[in-house]
N, CA, C and O of each residue as an XYZ file, in Angstrom:
592
protein
N       5.175     18.359    -10.799
C       6.209     17.801    -11.644
C       6.019     16.297    -11.779
O       6.152     15.761    -12.879
N       5.707     15.600    -10.680
C       5.521     14.154    -10.747
C       4.335     13.801    -11.641
O       4.377     12.820    -12.383
N       3.274     14.613    -11.562
C       2.105     14.352    -12.404
C       2.456     14.521    -13.877
O       1.971     13.772    -14.725
N       3.316     15.527    -14.186
C       3.744     15.726    -15.568
C       4.515     14.511    -16.060
O       4.315     14.063    -17.189
N       5.393     13.976    -15.220
C       6.178     12.811    -15.598
C       5.277     11.599    -15.808
O       5.460     10.851    -16.768
N       4.315     11.401    -14.928
C       3.381     10.276    -15.056
C       2.566     10.417    -16.340
O       2.376      9.444    -17.071
N       2.084     11.637    -16.612
C       1.321     11.857    -17.844
C       2.195     11.621    -19.070
O       1.739     11.050    -20.061
N       3.465     12.065    -19.002
C       4.375     11.866    -20.123
C       4.601     10.383    -20.376
O       4.557      9.942    -21.525
N       4.842      9.609    -19.328
C       5.052      8.163    -19.482
C       3.787      7.507    -20.025
O       3.863      6.629    -20.885
N       2.627      7.927    -19.528
C       1.367      7.377    -20.036
C       1.203      7.699    -21.516
O       0.743      6.858    -22.289
N       1.580      8.929    -21.919
C       1.500      9.295    -23.334
C       2.467      8.475    -24.164
O       2.143      8.084    -25.285
N       3.655      8.208    -23.629
C       4.600      7.356    -24.351
C       3.986      5.990    -24.611
O       4.056      5.468    -25.723
N       3.382      5.415    -23.573
C       2.751      4.106    -23.731
C       1.586      4.183    -24.706
O       1.455      3.320    -25.574
N       0.729      5.207    -24.581
C      -0.398      5.380    -25.482
C       0.105      5.636    -26.899
O      -0.401      5.070    -27.868
N       1.121      6.507    -26.997
C       1.673      6.835    -28.307
C       2.229      5.624    -29.013
O       2.115      5.506    -30.233
N       2.834      4.718    -28.256
C       3.406      3.535    -28.890
C       2.320      2.615    -29.418
O       2.549      1.861    -30.364
N       1.148      2.668    -28.820
C       0.048      1.833    -29.304
C      -0.664      2.460    -30.494
O      -0.986      1.775    -31.465
N      -0.910      3.766    -30.414
C      -1.711      4.442    -31.428
C      -0.884      4.876    -32.633
O      -1.363      4.833    -33.766
N       0.350      5.291    -32.391
C       1.147      5.883    -33.468
C       2.330      4.994    -33.835
O       3.454      5.481    -33.955
N       2.095      3.715    -34.012
C       3.169      2.765    -34.282
C       3.976      3.144    -35.514
O       5.168      2.843    -35.590
N       3.346      3.794    -36.470
C       4.043      4.112    -37.711
C       5.012      5.279    -37.557
O       5.952      5.414    -38.341
N       4.788      6.118    -36.555
C       5.681      7.260    -36.350
C       6.959      6.785    -35.664
O       6.909      6.040    -34.686
N       8.071      7.211    -36.172
C       9.371      6.830    -35.627
C       9.826      7.883    -34.625
O       9.678      9.084    -34.853
N      10.374      7.418    -33.526
C      10.903      8.336    -32.530
C      12.174      8.985    -33.056
O      12.945      8.379    -33.800
N      12.369     10.225    -32.653
C      13.550     10.978    -33.053
C      14.493     11.100    -31.867
O      14.069     11.289    -30.727
N      15.754     10.990    -32.157
C      16.785     11.151    -31.135
C      17.025     12.641    -30.899
O      17.033     13.433    -31.841
N      17.220     13.016    -29.633
C      17.587     14.387    -29.336
C      18.587     14.424    -28.185
O      18.638     13.515    -27.357
N      19.375     15.488    -28.151
C      20.406     15.688    -27.131
C      20.139     17.009    -26.425
O      19.723     17.990    -27.042
N      20.385     17.013    -25.134
C      20.344     18.245    -24.355
C      21.656     18.287    -23.573
O      22.089     17.269    -23.033
N      22.278     19.438    -23.512
C      23.560     19.567    -22.825
C      23.478     20.685    -21.787
O      22.955     21.767    -22.053
N      24.005     20.397    -20.605
C      24.043     21.368    -19.515
C      25.484     21.480    -19.027
O      26.222     20.495    -19.010
N      25.870     22.676    -18.637
C      27.206     22.899    -18.082
C      27.032     23.278    -16.619
O      26.338     24.240    -16.291
N      27.674     22.507    -15.744
C      27.610     22.752    -14.306
C      28.987     23.182    -13.823
O      29.985     22.509    -14.077
N      29.027     24.300    -13.132
C      30.266     24.725    -12.493
C      30.329     24.112    -11.098
O      29.306     23.944    -10.434
N      31.509     23.790    -10.676
C      31.754     23.308     -9.314
C      30.955     22.054     -8.943
O      30.447     21.947     -7.827
N      30.849     21.115     -9.872
C      30.216     19.822     -9.604
C      31.218     18.743     -9.973
O      31.747     18.727    -11.084
N      31.476     17.849     -9.044
C      32.433     16.779     -9.344
C      31.761     15.699    -10.180
O      30.554     15.474    -10.085
N      32.564     15.044    -10.993
C      32.048     13.932    -11.798
C      31.517     12.822    -10.898
O      30.497     12.208    -11.212
N      32.191     12.559     -9.789
C      31.760     11.497     -8.874
C      30.386     11.794     -8.292
O      29.529     10.913     -8.239
N      30.175     13.020     -7.860
C      28.869     13.400     -7.308
C      27.776     13.269     -8.366
O      26.704     12.731     -8.091
N      28.046     13.756     -9.566
C      27.060     13.661    -10.646
C      26.817     12.194    -11.000
O      25.670     11.795    -11.201
N      27.863     11.393    -11.079
C      27.717      9.978    -11.390
C      26.797      9.304    -10.365
O      25.917      8.528    -10.736
N      27.000      9.598     -9.094
C      26.149      9.008     -8.057
C      24.689      9.417     -8.224
O      23.790      8.634     -7.917
N      24.447     10.621     -8.700
C      23.077     11.095     -8.905
C      22.392     10.456    -10.110
O      21.163     10.445    -10.179
N      23.158      9.928    -11.058
C      22.538      9.349    -12.256
C      22.618      7.822    -12.299
O      22.074      7.198    -13.210
N      23.292      7.223    -11.319
C      23.463      5.768    -11.400
C      23.046      5.010    -10.144
O      22.916      3.786    -10.189
N      22.833      5.694     -9.035
C      22.495      5.001     -7.786
C      21.049      5.276     -7.387
O      20.515      6.345     -7.685
N      20.411      4.316     -6.713
C      19.034      4.554     -6.261
C      18.870      5.805     -5.394
O      17.940      6.578     -5.625
N      19.743      6.031     -4.402
C      19.557      7.257     -3.615
C      19.692      8.526     -4.461
O      18.928      9.475     -4.282
N      20.660      8.545     -5.382
C      20.849      9.716     -6.234
C      19.697      9.941     -7.184
O      19.198     11.060     -7.300
N      19.265      8.893     -7.867
C      18.161      9.016     -8.821
C      16.846      9.378     -8.134
O      16.025     10.097     -8.704
N      16.643      8.885     -6.915
C      15.389      9.181     -6.222
C      15.353     10.615     -5.689
O      14.310     11.066     -5.215
N      16.457     11.326     -5.759
C      16.462     12.736     -5.369
C      15.945     13.650     -6.474
O      15.482     14.756     -6.197
N      16.022     13.191     -7.738
C      15.643     14.108     -8.817
C      14.867     13.463     -9.957
O      14.136     14.157    -10.665
N      15.004     12.159    -10.154
C      14.419     11.528    -11.334
C      13.087     10.838    -11.038
O      12.146     10.954    -11.822
N      13.000     10.133     -9.933
C      11.752      9.458     -9.560
C      11.651      9.418     -8.041
O      12.604      9.746     -7.334
N      10.489      9.014     -7.552
C      10.284      8.967     -6.107
C      11.104      7.872     -5.444
O      11.640      8.052     -4.351
N      11.192      6.734     -6.122
C      11.879      5.579     -5.556
C      12.533      4.799     -6.686
O      12.006      4.733     -7.797
N      13.695      4.204     -6.387
C      14.416      3.412     -7.387
C      14.901      2.131     -6.723
O      15.497      2.161     -5.646
N      14.641      1.015     -7.374
C      15.169     -0.276     -6.939
C      15.986     -0.869     -8.074
O      15.687     -0.660     -9.250
N      17.020     -1.609     -7.704
C      17.869     -2.249     -8.706
C      17.866     -3.748     -8.469
O      17.994     -4.215     -7.337
N      17.717     -4.494     -9.560
C      17.854     -5.948     -9.535
C      18.739     -6.311    -10.722
O      18.265     -6.428    -11.852
N      20.031     -6.487    -10.449
C      20.983     -6.711    -11.542
C      21.109     -5.458    -12.366
O      21.448     -4.401    -11.833
N      20.843     -5.550    -13.668
C      20.899     -4.387    -14.557
C      19.539     -3.741    -14.772
O      19.407     -2.836    -15.596
N      18.526     -4.195    -14.037
C      17.174     -3.662    -14.195
C      16.869     -2.681    -13.060
O      16.906     -3.032    -11.881
N      16.570     -1.456    -13.454
C      16.183     -0.413    -12.510
C      14.664     -0.285    -12.565
O      14.085     -0.214    -13.649
N      14.024     -0.257    -11.412
C      12.589     -0.004    -11.345
C      12.399      1.391    -10.786
O      12.745      1.659     -9.635
N      11.845      2.283    -11.604
C      11.586      3.660    -11.217
C      10.127      3.758    -10.818
O       9.244      3.351    -11.573
N       9.871      4.294     -9.641
C       8.503      4.414     -9.143
C       8.161      5.869     -8.880
O       8.939      6.623     -8.296
N       6.971      6.237     -9.332
C       6.370      7.516     -9.031
C       5.071      7.208     -8.314
O       4.690      6.042     -8.212
N       4.400      8.195     -7.828
C       3.196      7.952     -7.025
C       2.223      6.974     -7.684
O       1.740      6.044     -7.038
N       1.941      7.182     -8.947
C       0.913      6.374     -9.611
C       1.456      5.505    -10.746
O       0.683      4.918    -11.504
N       2.759      5.425    -10.862
C       3.319      4.687    -11.998
C       4.616      3.993    -11.602
O       5.319      4.402    -10.678
N       4.897      2.936    -12.336
C       6.154      2.221    -12.174
C       6.644      1.859    -13.568
O       5.874      1.416    -14.420
N       7.921      2.054    -13.776
C       8.515      1.786    -15.077
C       9.857      1.106    -14.866
O      10.636      1.515    -14.005
N      10.130      0.071    -15.648
C      11.410     -0.627    -15.551
C      12.274     -0.281    -16.754
O      11.795     -0.149    -17.881
N      13.578     -0.137    -16.470
C      14.550      0.136    -17.527
C      15.779     -0.722    -17.269
O      16.174     -0.939    -16.123
N      16.369     -1.201    -18.342
C      17.561     -2.036    -18.257
C      18.774     -1.228    -18.701
O      18.708     -0.482    -19.679
N      19.876     -1.379    -17.982
C      21.130     -0.765    -18.418
C      21.598     -1.550    -19.641
O      21.796     -2.763    -19.571
N      21.773     -0.852    -20.756
C      22.229     -1.538    -21.965
C      23.685     -1.206    -22.288
O      24.301     -1.860    -23.129
N      24.234     -0.192    -21.619
C      25.649      0.145    -21.777
C      26.032      1.120    -20.672
O      25.218      1.932    -20.232
N      27.268      1.030    -20.235
C      27.764      2.029    -19.291
C      29.274      1.907    -19.121
O      29.864      0.839    -19.281
N      29.855      3.019    -18.797
C      31.241      3.090    -18.345
C      31.171      3.925    -17.075
O      30.849      5.112    -17.128
N      31.471      3.310    -15.927
C      31.349      4.044    -14.660
C      32.093      5.379    -14.691
O      33.247      5.472    -15.106
N      31.383      6.398    -14.235
C      31.948      7.737    -14.193
C      31.877      8.501    -15.500
O      32.226      9.681    -15.546
N      31.425      7.840    -16.576
C      31.357      8.505    -17.882
C      29.943      8.560    -18.457
O      29.460      9.635    -18.814
N      29.277      7.405    -18.546
C      27.911      7.410    -19.074
C      27.169      6.163    -18.612
O      27.760      5.147    -18.246
N      25.836      6.292    -18.648
C      24.964      5.152    -18.386
C      23.786      5.269    -19.348
O      23.178      6.332    -19.475
N      23.472      4.169    -20.023
C      22.409      4.140    -21.034
C      21.361      3.118    -20.617
O      21.681      1.970    -20.309
N      20.107      3.552    -20.612
C      18.980      2.706    -20.236
C      18.035      2.528    -21.422
O      17.976      3.356    -22.331
N      17.302      1.423    -21.378
C      16.196      1.240    -22.317
C      14.974      0.824    -21.511
O      15.036     -0.097    -20.696
N      13.857      1.516    -21.751
C      12.619      1.158    -21.056
C      12.222     -0.262    -21.427
O      12.348     -0.665    -22.583
N      11.749     -1.009    -20.463
C      11.387     -2.414    -20.670
C      10.304     -2.581    -21.733
O      10.335     -3.538    -22.506
N       9.360     -1.667    -21.774
C       8.245     -1.791    -22.716
C       8.449     -0.963    -23.993
O       7.489     -0.659    -24.700
N       9.683     -0.607    -24.276
C       9.990      0.192    -25.470
C       9.825     -0.653    -26.726
O      10.416     -1.725    -26.847
N       9.013     -0.158    -27.665
C       8.798     -0.861    -28.930
C       9.937     -0.648    -29.917
O      10.254     -1.534    -30.711
N      10.542      0.515    -29.866
C      11.624      0.859    -30.778
C      12.940      0.393    -30.157
O      13.420      0.987    -29.191
N      13.515     -0.659    -30.709
C      14.732     -1.241    -30.134
C      15.932     -0.302    -30.184
O      16.901     -0.501    -29.451
N      15.882      0.703    -31.026
C      17.003      1.640    -31.117
C      16.856      2.807    -30.136
O      17.781      3.607    -29.996
N      15.714      2.916    -29.458
C      15.469      4.025    -28.531
C      16.042      3.715    -27.153
O      16.001      2.578    -26.685
N      16.573      4.747    -26.522
C      17.141      4.626    -25.177
C      17.184      6.014    -24.560
O      16.887      7.005    -25.226
N      17.552      6.083    -23.291
C      17.910      7.369    -22.700
C      19.250      7.199    -22.014
O      19.546      6.155    -21.433
N      20.049      8.242    -22.094
C      21.435      8.147    -21.651
C      21.848      9.413    -20.919
O      21.467     10.524    -21.289
N      22.635      9.214    -19.875
C      23.266     10.310    -19.153
C      24.769     10.188    -19.370
O      25.360      9.142    -19.103
N      25.381     11.260    -19.852
C      26.821     11.251    -20.121
C      27.430     12.478    -19.449
O      26.828     13.551    -19.420
N      28.630     12.298    -18.913
C      29.286     13.418    -18.254
C      30.763     13.463    -18.590
O      31.399     12.440    -18.844
N      31.295     14.691    -18.583
C      32.716     14.893    -18.843
C      33.111     16.245    -18.275
O      32.264     17.089    -17.983
N      34.404     16.430    -18.126
C      34.936     17.707    -17.657
C      35.560     18.432    -18.838
O      36.283     17.831    -19.633
N      35.281     19.727    -18.953
C      35.895     20.509    -20.023
C      37.317     20.854    -19.616
O      37.576     21.220    -18.469
N      38.218     20.738    -20.548
C      39.620     21.023    -20.264
C      39.862     22.504    -20.015
O      40.662     22.868    -19.153
N      39.185     23.343    -20.751
C      39.436     24.779    -20.680
C      39.005     25.388    -19.348
O      39.767     26.124    -18.721
N      37.773     25.076    -18.916
C      37.236     25.724    -17.711
C      37.176     24.807    -16.498
O      37.059     25.285    -15.370
N      37.256     23.498    -16.714
C      37.113     22.563    -15.606
C      35.664     22.327    -15.215
O      35.396     21.638    -14.230
N      34.729     22.886    -15.968
C      33.302     22.688    -15.691
C      32.895     21.260    -16.053
O      33.553     20.588    -16.847
N      31.812     20.827    -15.460
C      31.270     19.509    -15.761
C      30.156     19.652    -16.785
O      29.228     20.438    -16.595
N      30.249     18.900    -17.861
C      29.222     18.903    -18.900
C      28.374     17.653    -18.708
O      28.896     16.542    -18.615
N      27.061     17.850    -18.652
C      26.104     16.758    -18.474
C      25.237     16.716    -19.716
O      24.568     17.693    -20.052
N      25.252     15.577    -20.398
C      24.481     15.416    -21.628
C      23.392     14.373    -21.430
O      23.615     13.324    -20.826
N      22.233     14.676    -21.943
C      21.126     13.717    -21.944
C      20.803     13.417    -23.393
O      20.664     14.326    -24.212
N      20.684     12.141    -23.704
C      20.207     11.706    -25.012
C      18.918     10.942    -24.758
O      18.854     10.104    -23.859
N      17.905     11.226    -25.537
C      16.615     10.557    -25.386
C      15.955     10.480    -26.759
O      16.451     11.051    -27.731
N      14.856      9.784    -26.825
C      14.080      9.637    -28.049
C      12.635      9.992    -27.744
O      12.135      9.701    -26.658
N      11.963     10.621    -28.703
C      10.548     10.950    -28.552
C       9.909     11.018    -29.927
O      10.578     11.253    -30.933
N       8.608     10.808    -29.949
C       7.860     11.009    -31.181
C       7.946     12.481    -31.555
O       8.023     13.335    -30.671
N       7.935     12.792    -32.839
C       8.041     14.200    -33.246
C       6.994     15.096    -32.573
O       7.279     16.247    -32.243
N       5.801     14.572    -32.373
C       4.730     15.361    -31.755
C       4.924     15.540    -30.252
O       4.239     16.360    -29.642
N       5.837     14.795    -29.646
C       6.044     14.861    -28.199
C       7.437     15.339    -27.808
O       7.773     15.396    -26.625
N       8.233     15.676    -28.793
C       9.622     16.078    -28.527
C       9.700     17.324    -27.641
O      10.503     17.369    -26.709
N       8.892     18.312    -27.917
C       8.880     19.533    -27.105
C       8.533     19.248    -25.658
O       9.163     19.791    -24.751
N       7.534     18.400    -25.428
C       7.153     18.027    -24.064
C       8.276     17.263    -23.372
O       8.526     17.467    -22.184
N       8.948     16.390    -24.105
C      10.041     15.607    -23.524
C      11.193     16.525    -23.113
O      11.760     16.360    -22.033
N      11.538     17.475    -23.955
C      12.611     18.418    -23.626
C      12.225     19.248    -22.411
O      13.044     19.466    -21.519
N      10.987     19.710    -22.373
C      10.520     20.494    -21.230
C      10.585     19.667    -19.939
O      10.978     20.180    -18.891
N      10.207     18.415    -20.015
C      10.270     17.542    -18.842
C      11.704     17.405    -18.356
O      11.966     17.519    -17.158
N      12.641     17.159    -19.280
C      14.046     17.053    -18.878
C      14.541     18.342    -18.254
O      15.278     18.307    -17.269
N      14.149     19.479    -18.810
C      14.576     20.762    -18.242
C      14.077     20.916    -16.805
O      14.795     21.420    -15.942
N      12.855     20.484    -16.560
C      12.292     20.528    -15.204
C      13.056     19.593    -14.281
O      13.378     19.954    -13.149
N      13.346     18.392    -14.767
C      14.091     17.425    -13.952
C      15.502     17.942    -13.647
O      16.008     17.739    -12.543
N      16.130     18.597    -14.603
C      17.485     19.109    -14.410
C      17.494     20.227    -13.369
O      18.457     20.352    -12.611
N      16.456     21.026    -13.322
C      16.381     22.048    -12.270
C      16.373     21.385    -10.891
O      17.014     21.879     -9.963
N      15.662     20.285    -10.754
C      15.664     19.545     -9.495
C      17.037     18.954     -9.227
O      17.531     19.012     -8.101
N      17.657     18.384    -10.256
C      19.002     17.830    -10.097
C      19.974     18.904     -9.627
O      20.782     18.656     -8.732
N      19.908     20.079    -10.213
C      20.807     21.163     -9.820
C      20.617     21.533     -8.351
O      21.591     21.772     -7.638
N      19.378     21.581     -7.905
C      19.140     21.872     -6.484
C      19.737     20.806     -5.590
O      20.320     21.124     -4.553
N      19.601     19.531     -5.978
C      20.149     18.448     -5.136
C      21.678     18.453     -5.139
O      22.307     17.981     -4.192
N      22.273     18.992     -6.212
C      23.733     19.099     -6.290
C      24.241     20.376     -5.606
O      25.447     20.563     -5.451
N      23.329     21.238     -5.204
C      23.722     22.472     -4.537
C      24.160     23.581     -5.471
O      24.936     24.455     -5.086
N      23.659     23.545     -6.708
C      24.016     24.622     -7.652
C      22.763     25.328     -8.151
O      22.857     26.260     -8.950
């Protein structure tokens, strides 16, 4: 899984150099978690210990800049918007498209009380399928760390 993430990030960097004319497309993925508190999920998407359980090997924070480290790669992202307990939006430091970001959003459904976790991200049209697959893999890890 880590190698897939490293290859994906490398492709993003390569893609931004080679395919400058192609515009990234926004996409949303939504997951419904039963019996997960918003606080627990928030800690998993906003804190270094939480993020290092499912998103990257290691996370460091310096102000609003998060440094995500994997075995062979390091990537920095800046928080560009957030409301604690509701959403956090990052932008990769080396992102060429100023409108591109990735975001984690959470809410509780009134009807069932389930927690809804939404991911918004951007990818080149040729890489959208790979990006969605990567998120699905990461979410399986997140679910295990949350005990579901």
